[in-house]
C-alpha positions as a Markdown table, in Angstrom:
| # | Residue | x | y | z |
|---|---|---|---|---|
| 1 | Unk | -42.5 | -39.5 | -5.6 |
| 2 | Unk | -42.4 | -41.4 | -8.9 |
| 3 | Unk | -40.0 | -38.9 | -10.4 |
| 4 | Unk | -37.6 | -39.3 | -7.4 |
| 5 | Unk | -37.7 | -43.1 | -7.8 |
| 6 | Unk | -36.9 | -42.9 | -11.5 |
| 7 | Unk | -33.9 | -40.6 | -10.9 |
| 8 | Unk | -32.6 | -43.0 | -8.2 |
| 9 | Unk | -32.9 | -45.9 | -10.7 |
| 10 | Unk | -30.9 | -44.0 | -13.4 |
| 11 | Unk | -28.1 | -43.3 | -10.8 |
| 12 | Unk | -27.8 | -47.0 | -10.1 |
| 13 | Unk | -27.6 | -48.2 | -13.7 |
| 14 | Unk | -24.1 | -46.9 | -14.8 |
| 15 | Unk | -22.2 | -49.0 | -12.2 |
| 16 | Unk | -24.1 | -52.1 | -13.2 |
| 17 | Unk | -23.3 | -51.4 | -16.9 |
| 18 | Unk | -19.7 | -50.9 | -16.1 |
| 19 | Unk | -19.6 | -54.1 | -14.0 |
| 20 | Unk | -21.1 | -56.1 | -16.8 |
| 21 | Unk | -18.5 | -54.8 | -19.2 |
| 22 | Unk | -15.7 | -55.7 | -16.9 |
| 23 | Unk | -16.9 | -59.3 | -16.7 |
| 24 | Unk | -16.8 | -59.5 | -20.5 |
| 25 | Unk | -13.1 | -58.4 | -20.5 |
| 26 | Unk | -11.9 | -61.2 | -18.3 |
| 27 | Unk | -9.9 | -63.9 | -20.2 |
| 28 | Unk | -10.8 | -67.4 | -19.1 |
| 29 | Unk | -7.8 | -69.6 | -18.3 |
| 30 | Unk | -7.5 | -73.0 | -19.8 |
| 31 | Unk | -8.5 | -75.7 | -17.3 |
| 32 | Unk | -5.7 | -77.9 | -15.9 |
| 33 | Unk | -6.1 | -81.6 | -15.2 |
| 34 | Unk | -4.8 | -83.2 | -12.0 |
| 35 | Unk | -2.6 | -86.2 | -12.6 |
| 36 | Unk | -0.4 | -88.6 | -10.6 |
| 37 | Unk | 3.2 | -88.8 | -11.8 |
| 38 | Unk | 6.2 | -91.1 | -11.1 |
| 39 | Unk | 9.9 | -90.5 | -11.6 |
| 40 | Unk | 11.4 | -93.0 | -14.0 |
| 41 | Unk | 14.4 | -94.9 | -12.5 |
| 42 | Unk | 17.8 | -94.4 | -14.0 |
| 43 | Unk | 18.3 | -90.6 | -14.1 |
| 44 | Unk | 21.2 | -88.8 | -12.5 |
| 45 | Unk | 19.0 | -88.1 | -9.5 |
| 46 | Unk | 18.4 | -91.8 | -9.1 |
| 47 | Unk | 22.1 | -92.9 | -9.3 |
| 48 | Unk | 22.7 | -92.2 | -5.6 |
| 49 | Unk | 20.1 | -93.7 | -3.4 |
| 50 | Unk | 20.0 | -93.3 | 0.4 |
| 51 | Unk | 18.5 | -95.8 | 2.9 |
| 52 | Unk | 18.4 | -96.0 | 6.7 |
| 53 | Unk | 20.5 | -98.8 | 8.0 |
| 54 | Unk | 20.7 | -100.9 | 11.1 |
| 55 | Unk | 24.0 | -102.1 | 12.5 |
| 56 | Unk | 24.5 | -105.7 | 13.6 |
| 57 | Unk | 27.5 | -107.9 | 14.5 |
| 58 | Unk | 28.6 | -110.2 | 11.7 |
| 59 | Unk | 29.4 | -113.0 | 14.2 |
| 60 | Unk | 27.0 | -113.3 | 17.1 |
| 61 | Unk | 25.7 | -116.1 | 19.4 |
| 62 | Unk | 23.3 | -116.6 | 22.3 |
| 63 | Unk | 25.3 | -118.6 | 24.8 |
| 64 | Unk | 23.6 | -121.1 | 27.1 |
| 65 | Unk | 24.4 | -124.1 | 29.3 |
| 66 | Unk | 23.5 | -127.5 | 27.8 |
| 67 | Unk | 22.3 | -128.8 | 31.2 |
| 68 | Unk | 20.0 | -127.2 | 33.8 |
| 69 | Unk | 21.2 | -126.1 | 37.2 |
| 70 | Unk | 21.9 | -123.2 | 39.6 |
| 71 | Unk | 24.4 | -120.5 | 38.6 |
| 72 | Unk | 27.3 | -120.6 | 40.9 |
| 73 | Unk | 29.6 | -118.0 | 39.4 |
| 74 | Unk | 29.4 | -115.3 | 36.7 |
| 75 | Unk | 32.9 | -114.3 | 35.6 |
| 76 | Unk | 32.3 | -111.5 | 33.1 |
| 77 | Unk | 30.2 | -108.4 | 32.8 |
| 78 | Unk | 28.3 | -106.7 | 30.0 |
| 79 | Unk | 30.8 | -105.0 | 27.7 |
| 80 | Unk | 33.7 | -107.2 | 28.6 |
| 81 | Unk | 36.0 | -108.5 | 25.9 |
| 82 | Unk | 36.5 | -112.3 | 26.1 |
| 83 | Unk | 38.8 | -114.7 | 24.2 |
| 84 | Unk | 38.0 | -117.9 | 22.5 |
| 85 | Unk | 37.4 | -120.8 | 24.9 |
| 86 | Unk | 37.4 | -118.5 | 27.9 |
| 87 | Unk | 35.3 | -119.6 | 30.9 |
| 88 | Unk | 32.6 | -117.1 | 31.5 |
| 89 | Unk | 30.2 | -118.8 | 33.9 |
| 90 | Unk | 29.8 | -121.9 | 36.0 |
| 91 | Unk | 26.9 | -124.0 | 37.4 |
| 92 | Unk | 26.9 | -125.7 | 40.8 |
| 93 | Unk | 28.5 | -129.0 | 39.9 |
| 94 | Unk | 27.7 | -131.1 | 43.0 |
| 95 | Unk | 24.6 | -132.9 | 41.6 |
| 96 | Unk | 26.5 | -133.8 | 38.5 |
| 97 | Unk | 29.5 | -135.0 | 40.5 |
| 98 | Unk | 27.4 | -137.4 | 42.4 |
| 99 | Unk | 25.9 | -138.8 | 39.3 |
| 100 | Unk | 29.4 | -139.2 | 37.8 |
| 101 | Unk | 30.7 | -141.0 | 40.9 |
| 102 | Unk | 27.7 | -143.4 | 40.9 |
| 103 | Unk | 28.2 | -144.3 | 37.2 |
| 104 | Unk | 32.0 | -144.5 | 37.7 |
| 105 | Unk | 31.4 | -147.2 | 40.3 |
| 106 | Unk | 29.0 | -149.1 | 38.1 |
| 107 | Unk | 31.4 | -148.9 | 35.2 |
| 108 | Unk | 34.4 | -150.2 | 37.3 |
| 109 | Unk | 32.3 | -153.1 | 38.5 |
| 110 | Unk | 31.1 | -153.9 | 35.0 |
| 111 | Unk | 34.7 | -153.7 | 33.7 |
| 112 | Unk | 35.9 | -156.2 | 36.3 |
| 113 | Unk | 33.1 | -158.6 | 35.5 |
| 114 | Unk | 33.7 | -158.3 | 31.8 |
| 115 | Unk | 37.5 | -159.0 | 32.1 |
| 116 | Unk | 36.9 | -162.1 | 34.3 |
| 117 | Unk | 34.2 | -163.3 | 31.9 |
| 118 | Unk | 36.6 | -163.0 | 29.0 |
| 119 | Unk | 39.0 | -165.4 | 30.7 |
| 120 | Unk | 36.3 | -167.8 | 31.8 |
| 121 | Unk | 34.7 | -168.1 | 28.4 |
| 122 | Unk | 38.0 | -168.8 | 26.8 |
| 123 | Unk | 38.4 | -171.8 | 29.2 |
| 124 | Unk | 34.8 | -172.9 | 28.6 |
| 125 | Unk | 33.7 | -172.2 | 32.2 |
| 126 | Unk | 30.8 | -170.0 | 31.2 |
| 127 | Unk | 28.5 | -170.0 | 28.3 |
| 128 | Unk | 28.8 | -167.6 | 25.4 |
| 129 | Unk | 25.4 | -166.2 | 26.3 |
| 130 | Unk | 26.5 | -165.3 | 29.8 |
| 131 | Unk | 29.6 | -163.6 | 28.3 |
| 132 | Unk | 27.5 | -161.6 | 25.9 |
| 133 | Unk | 25.3 | -160.4 | 28.7 |
| 134 | Unk | 28.3 | -159.2 | 30.7 |
| 135 | Unk | 29.8 | -157.5 | 27.7 |
| 136 | Unk | 26.5 | -155.6 | 27.0 |
| 137 | Unk | 26.4 | -154.5 | 30.7 |
| 138 | Unk | 30.0 | -153.3 | 30.4 |
| 139 | Unk | 29.3 | -151.3 | 27.3 |
| 140 | Unk | 26.2 | -149.7 | 28.7 |
| 141 | Unk | 28.0 | -148.7 | 31.9 |
| 142 | Unk | 30.8 | -147.2 | 29.8 |
| 143 | Unk | 28.3 | -145.1 | 27.8 |
| 144 | Unk | 26.5 | -143.9 | 30.9 |
| 145 | Unk | 29.8 | -142.9 | 32.5 |
| 146 | Unk | 30.8 | -140.9 | 29.3 |
| 147 | Unk | 27.4 | -139.1 | 29.4 |
| 148 | Unk | 27.8 | -138.2 | 33.1 |
| 149 | Unk | 31.4 | -136.9 | 32.4 |
| 150 | Unk | 30.1 | -134.8 | 29.6 |
| 151 | Unk | 27.3 | -133.3 | 31.7 |
| 152 | Unk | 29.8 | -132.4 | 34.3 |
| 153 | Unk | 31.9 | -130.6 | 31.7 |
| 154 | Unk | 28.7 | -128.8 | 30.6 |
| 155 | Unk | 28.5 | -127.0 | 34.0 |
| 156 | Unk | 31.2 | -124.7 | 32.7 |
| 157 | Unk | 30.2 | -122.2 | 30.0 |
| 158 | Unk | 33.0 | -121.2 | 27.6 |
| 159 | Unk | 33.1 | -118.5 | 24.9 |
| 160 | Unk | 33.1 | -120.2 | 21.4 |
| 161 | Unk | 34.9 | -117.2 | 19.8 |
| 162 | Unk | 36.6 | -114.0 | 20.8 |
| 163 | Unk | 34.2 | -111.0 | 21.1 |
| 164 | Unk | 32.4 | -108.8 | 23.5 |
| 165 | Unk | 29.6 | -109.7 | 26.0 |
| 166 | Unk | 26.7 | -107.7 | 24.6 |
| 167 | Unk | 24.1 | -108.6 | 27.2 |
| 168 | Unk | 23.6 | -110.8 | 30.3 |
| 169 | Unk | 20.2 | -112.4 | 30.6 |
| 170 | Unk | 20.3 | -113.9 | 34.1 |
| 171 | Unk | 21.5 | -113.2 | 37.6 |
| 172 | Unk | 24.0 | -115.1 | 39.7 |
| 173 | Unk | 22.5 | -118.0 | 41.8 |
| 174 | Unk | 19.5 | -118.1 | 39.6 |
| 175 | Unk | 18.2 | -121.5 | 38.4 |
| 176 | Unk | 18.5 | -121.8 | 34.6 |
| 177 | Unk | 17.2 | -124.3 | 32.2 |
| 178 | Unk | 19.1 | -126.2 | 29.6 |
| 179 | Unk | 19.6 | -124.0 | 26.4 |
| 180 | Unk | 18.2 | -120.9 | 28.2 |
| 181 | Unk | 20.2 | -117.9 | 27.0 |
| 182 | Unk | 22.7 | -116.6 | 29.5 |
| 183 | Unk | 24.8 | -114.2 | 27.5 |
| 184 | Unk | 24.7 | -112.6 | 24.1 |
| 185 | Unk | 28.2 | -112.6 | 22.5 |
| 186 | Unk | 29.2 | -110.5 | 19.5 |
| 187 | Unk | 32.4 | -110.2 | 17.6 |
| 188 | Unk | 32.4 | -106.6 | 16.3 |
| 189 | Unk | 35.6 | -106.7 | 14.3 |
| 190 | Unk | 33.3 | -106.8 | 11.4 |
| 191 | Unk | 29.8 | -105.3 | 11.2 |
| 192 | Unk | 26.7 | -106.0 | 9.2 |
| 193 | Unk | 24.6 | -103.1 | 7.9 |
| 194 | Unk | 21.0 | -104.1 | 7.1 |
| 195 | Unk | 18.8 | -102.0 | 4.9 |
| 196 | Unk | 15.4 | -102.5 | 3.1 |
| 197 | Unk | 15.4 | -102.2 | -0.7 |
| 198 | Unk | 12.5 | -101.7 | -3.1 |
| 199 | Unk | 12.1 | -104.2 | -5.8 |
| 200 | Unk | 13.4 | -101.8 | -8.5 |
| 201 | Unk | 16.7 | -101.5 | -6.8 |
| 202 | Unk | 16.9 | -105.3 | -6.0 |
| 203 | Unk | 16.5 | -106.0 | -9.8 |
| 204 | Unk | 19.4 | -103.8 | -10.6 |
| 205 | Unk | 21.7 | -105.1 | -7.8 |
| 206 | Unk | 21.0 | -108.8 | -8.4 |
| 207 | Unk | 20.9 | -108.6 | -12.2 |
| 208 | Unk | 19.1 | -111.1 | -14.4 |
| 209 | Unk | 21.2 | -114.1 | -13.7 |
| 210 | Unk | 18.9 | -116.5 | -11.7 |
| 211 | Unk | 21.6 | -119.2 | -11.4 |
| 212 | Unk | 24.2 | -117.0 | -9.7 |
| 213 | Unk | 25.5 | -119.1 | -6.8 |
| 214 | Unk | 25.9 | -116.1 | -4.4 |
| 215 | Unk | 25.5 | -112.4 | -4.3 |
| 216 | Unk | 29.3 | -111.9 | -3.9 |
| 217 | Unk | 29.8 | -113.4 | -7.4 |
| 218 | Unk | 27.2 | -111.2 | -9.1 |
| 219 | Unk | 28.6 | -108.7 | -11.6 |
| 220 | Unk | 25.9 | -106.2 | -10.8 |
| 221 | Unk | 26.5 | -106.5 | -7.1 |
| 222 | Unk | 30.2 | -105.9 | -7.7 |
| 223 | Unk | 29.4 | -102.8 | -9.7 |
| 224 | Unk | 27.2 | -101.4 | -7.0 |
| 225 | Unk | 29.3 | -99.1 | -4.8 |
| 226 | Unk | 27.9 | -98.8 | -1.2 |
| 227 | Unk | 28.9 | -96.6 | 1.6 |
| 228 | Unk | 27.9 | -96.1 | 5.2 |
| 229 | Unk | 27.7 | -92.8 | 7.1 |
| 230 | Unk | 27.2 | -92.4 | 10.8 |
| 231 | Unk | 25.8 | -89.7 | 13.0 |
| 232 | Unk | 28.6 | -87.4 | 14.2 |
| 233 | Unk | 30.9 | -88.5 | 11.4 |
| 234 | Unk | 29.2 | -86.6 | 8.5 |
| 235 | Unk | 31.4 | -86.4 | 5.5 |
| 236 | Unk | 33.2 | -89.7 | 6.1 |
| 237 | Unk | 32.1 | -92.7 | 4.1 |
| 238 | Unk | 32.9 | -96.3 | 5.0 |
| 239 | Unk | 33.0 | -98.8 | 2.1 |
| 240 | Unk | 30.5 | -101.7 | 2.3 |
| 241 | Unk | 30.7 | -105.1 | 0.7 |
| 242 | Unk | 27.5 | -106.9 | -0.4 |
| 243 | Unk | 26.7 | -110.0 | 1.6 |
| 244 | Unk | 23.2 | -111.2 | 0.9 |
| 245 | Unk | 19.8 | -110.1 | -0.3 |
| 246 | Unk | 16.6 | -111.8 | 0.8 |
| 247 | Unk | 14.5 | -113.3 | -2.0 |
| 248 | Unk | 11.2 | -112.9 | -0.1 |
| 249 | Unk | 9.6 | -109.5 | 0.4 |
| 250 | Unk | 8.4 | -108.2 | 3.7 |
| 251 | Unk | 4.7 | -108.7 | 4.0 |
| 252 | Unk | 4.1 | -105.2 | 5.4 |
| 253 | Unk | 6.5 | -103.0 | 3.5 |
| 254 | Unk | 7.0 | -105.1 | 0.3 |
| 255 | Unk | 10.8 | -104.5 | 0.5 |
| 256 | Unk | 13.7 | -106.9 | 0.5 |
| 257 | Unk | 16.2 | -107.1 | 3.3 |
| 258 | Unk | 19.8 | -106.5 | 2.1 |
| 259 | Unk | 22.9 | -107.0 | 4.2 |
| 260 | Unk | 26.3 | -105.4 | 3.7 |
| 261 | Unk | 29.5 | -105.8 | 5.7 |
| 262 | Unk | 32.2 | -103.4 | 6.8 |
| 263 | Unk | 35.3 | -103.4 | 9.0 |
| 264 | Unk | 34.6 | -101.8 | 12.4 |
| 265 | Unk | 36.0 | -98.3 | 12.6 |
| 266 | Unk | 39.1 | -98.0 | 14.7 |
| 267 | Unk | 38.8 | -94.3 | 15.8 |
| 268 | Unk | 35.2 | -94.3 | 17.1 |
| 269 | Unk | 32.7 | -96.8 | 18.5 |
| 270 | Unk | 30.0 | -98.4 | 16.4 |
| 271 | Unk | 27.9 | -101.0 | 18.2 |
| 272 | Unk | 25.1 | -103.3 | 17.1 |
| 273 | Unk | 21.8 | -101.6 | 17.4 |
| 274 | Unk | 23.0 | -98.3 | 16.2 |
| 275 | Unk | 21.8 | -96.6 | 13.0 |
| 276 | Unk | 23.5 | -95.5 | 9.9 |
| 277 | Unk | 22.8 | -94.0 | 6.4 |
| 278 | Unk | 23.6 | -96.3 | 3.5 |
| 279 | Unk | 24.2 | -94.7 | 0.1 |
| 280 | Unk | 24.1 | -96.8 | -3.0 |
| 281 | Unk | 25.9 | -95.6 | -6.1 |
| 282 | Unk | 24.0 | -97.2 | -9.0 |
| 283 | Unk | 25.6 | -95.1 | -11.7 |
| 284 | Unk | 27.5 | -98.1 | -13.2 |
| 285 | Unk | 24.3 | -100.0 | -13.6 |
| 286 | Unk | 22.4 | -97.2 | -15.3 |
| 287 | Unk | 23.9 | -97.3 | -18.8 |
| 288 | Unk | 22.0 | -96.0 | -21.8 |
| 289 | Unk | 20.8 | -99.5 | -22.7 |
| 290 | Unk | 19.4 | -100.3 | -19.3 |
| 291 | Unk | 15.7 | -101.2 | -19.0 |
| 292 | Unk | 13.3 | -98.8 | -17.3 |
| 293 | Unk | 10.0 | -99.8 | -15.8 |
| 294 | Unk | 6.8 | -97.8 | -15.4 |
| 295 | Unk | 3.3 | -98.6 | -14.3 |
| 296 | Unk | 1.2 | -100.4 | -17.0 |
| 297 | Unk | -1.4 | -97.6 | -16.9 |
| 298 | Unk | 1.2 | -95.0 | -17.8 |
| 299 | Unk | 1.5 | -96.5 | -21.3 |
| 300 | Unk | -1.2 | -95.6 | -23.8 |
| 301 | Unk | -1.6 | -96.1 | -27.6 |
| 302 | Unk | -1.6 | -93.2 | -30.1 |
| 303 | Unk | -3.8 | -93.1 | -33.2 |
| 304 | Unk | -1.3 | -95.4 | -35.0 |
| 305 | Unk | -1.5 | -97.9 | -32.1 |
| 306 | Unk | 2.1 | -97.2 | -31.1 |
| 307 | Unk | 2.8 | -97.2 | -27.4 |
| 308 | Unk | 3.5 | -93.8 | -25.8 |
| 309 | Unk | 3.8 | -92.1 | -22.4 |
| 310 | Unk | 3.1 | -88.6 | -21.3 |
| 311 | Unk | 6.2 | -86.8 | -20.0 |
| 312 | Unk | 5.7 | -83.8 | -17.8 |
| 313 | Unk | 7.9 | -80.7 | -18.1 |
| 314 | Unk | 8.2 | -79.5 | -14.5 |
| 315 | Unk | 9.0 | -75.9 | -15.6 |
| 316 | Unk | 5.9 | -75.3 | -17.8 |
| 317 | Unk | 3.7 | -78.0 | -16.1 |
| 318 | Unk | 2.7 | -79.2 | -19.6 |
| 319 | Unk | 2.8 | -82.7 | -21.0 |
| 320 | Unk | 4.1 | -84.0 | -24.2 |
| 321 | Unk | 3.7 | -87.5 | -25.8 |
| 322 | Unk | 6.8 | -89.7 | -26.3 |
| 323 | Unk | 6.7 | -92.9 | -28.2 |
| 324 | Unk | 8.4 | -95.8 | -26.5 |
| 325 | Unk | 9.2 | -99.5 | -27.1 |
| 326 | Unk | 7.8 | -101.9 | -24.5 |
| 327 | Unk | 9.1 | -105.2 | -23.2 |
| 328 | Unk | 7.9 | -107.7 | -20.6 |
| 329 | Unk | 5.1 | -107.0 | -18.1 |
| 330 | Unk | 5.7 | -107.9 | -14.5 |
| 331 | Unk | 2.8 | -107.5 | -12.1 |
| 332 | Unk | 1.6 | -103.9 | -12.4 |
| 333 | Unk | 4.8 | -102.7 | -14.2 |
| 334 | Unk | 6.0 | -102.9 | -17.8 |
| 335 | Unk | 9.5 | -102.6 | -19.3 |
| 336 | Unk | 10.4 | -99.6 | -21.4 |
| 337 | Unk | 13.3 | -100.8 | -23.6 |
| 338 | Unk | 13.6 | -97.6 | -25.7 |
| 339 | Unk | 12.3 | -94.0 | -25.5 |
| 340 | Unk | 13.2 | -93.1 | -21.9 |
| 341 | Unk | 16.6 | -92.1 | -20.6 |
| 342 | Unk | 15.7 | -92.2 | -16.9 |
| 343 | Unk | 14.9 | -89.4 | -14.7 |
| 344 | Unk | 11.8 | -88.3 | -16.6 |
| 345 | Unk | 8.6 | -87.5 | -14.8 |
| 346 | Unk | 5.9 | -89.6 | -16.4 |
| 347 | Unk | 2.1 | -89.4 | -15.9 |
| 348 | Unk | 1.0 | -92.6 | -14.1 |
| 349 | Unk | -2.7 | -91.9 | -13.5 |
| 350 | Unk | -4.8 | -89.8 | -15.8 |
| 351 | Unk | -2.9 | -90.5 | -19.1 |
| 352 | Unk | -6.0 | -91.4 | -21.2 |
| 353 | Unk | -7.5 | -87.8 | -20.8 |
| 354 | Unk | -4.4 | -85.8 | -21.9 |
| 355 | Unk | -3.6 | -84.0 | -25.0 |
| 356 | Unk | -0.3 | -82.5 | -26.4 |
| 357 | Unk | 0.7 | -79.4 | -24.5 |
| 358 | Unk | -2.1 | -79.7 | -22.0 |
| 359 | Unk | -1.4 | -78.1 | -18.6 |
| 360 | Unk | -1.6 | -80.3 | -15.6 |
| 361 | Unk | -1.2 | -80.2 | -11.9 |
| 362 | Unk | 0.2 | -82.9 | -9.6 |
| 363 | Unk | -2.2 | -84.5 | -7.3 |
| 364 | Unk | -1.6 | -83.8 | -3.6 |
| 365 | Unk | -0.2 | -86.8 | -1.7 |
| 366 | Unk | -3.5 | -87.7 | -0.1 |
| 367 | Unk | -5.2 | -88.0 | -3.5 |
| 368 | Unk | -2.5 | -90.2 | -5.0 |
| 369 | Unk | -4.1 | -93.5 | -3.9 |
| 370 | Unk | -3.7 | -96.7 | -6.0 |
| 371 | Unk | -7.0 | -97.4 | -7.9 |
| 372 | Unk | -8.8 | -100.6 | -7.0 |
| 373 | Unk | -9.0 | -103.4 | -9.6 |
| 374 | Unk | -11.8 | -102.5 | -12.0 |
| 375 | Unk | -11.9 | -98.8 | -11.2 |
| 376 | Unk | -11.7 | -96.4 | -14.2 |
| 377 | Unk | -8.5 | -94.5 | -14.5 |
């Protein structure tokens, strides 16, 4: 029995010895470090930027009566074209006509008394005080009559400019309040295209001139070529003109609302509320001397205390150090005045732990969270 066990043990030993030898032949791969990277603005891939746009009418108004009353007649429908000063709705004028007639009678009586008093005071038959009282009564009646006449005119709603009725908010014979919206009127000969821009693009479009009176006079805005594209009309680009850029960021998205204008296409319909794709050509603003911006944490110091960044080669997935010249720091970003051409992929998180030629991997999106203040990088 002992001999049999010894032979069985010997038979099991060679595979174990071979397995151990195989483990010794495996070459250990160099570890890679996960990093978060950012693409530096200004490269050829950043010259053309695309943004979703919202179409709106350049000239638009919410039309309402200036007096309350009951709708008597609606003369237009949604989608109708209307001309300037065209009557589009009427209120029941009977109550206003009664007020007008009452004040007209009061005015006529006051006018007669005032004219008689003017003759009497000249002859000394009434006192100057009595004359002043009659004059004040006449002027008050005249103002009341003018107000009643104006209210009667306000029972007719007219279009302030030519355009299209976009929406009707009330029904006929409905009681409406003063200044309650009755129609939405839009002139769609020209259209506004609204997009949301990140601050990096806003800096480029607005330029550094803080005292520029308007966006239209900005040299950078003039150098920005913008085009709109619409679904179903792929391949056609409609030139846009810069109109305005908000100077306050949206609290939720931290983007700035930018508005461009364009002439309405003649061969197909584009209406307010539709969507478009806006393409900004920033190539004219991306000269070799333009300033790049990177996160502050991306800039490290080498042994000589010179600022540098780590640039990732996407083919080899290895990093290399590149010395840069830095400028002003704004918030969590810093200017790079020299050393980057734009379009480089730079390590933004994990830079202090890198070495020349080290292999790295990009963090997956769910891992690329912004560190909290005070957290180690």
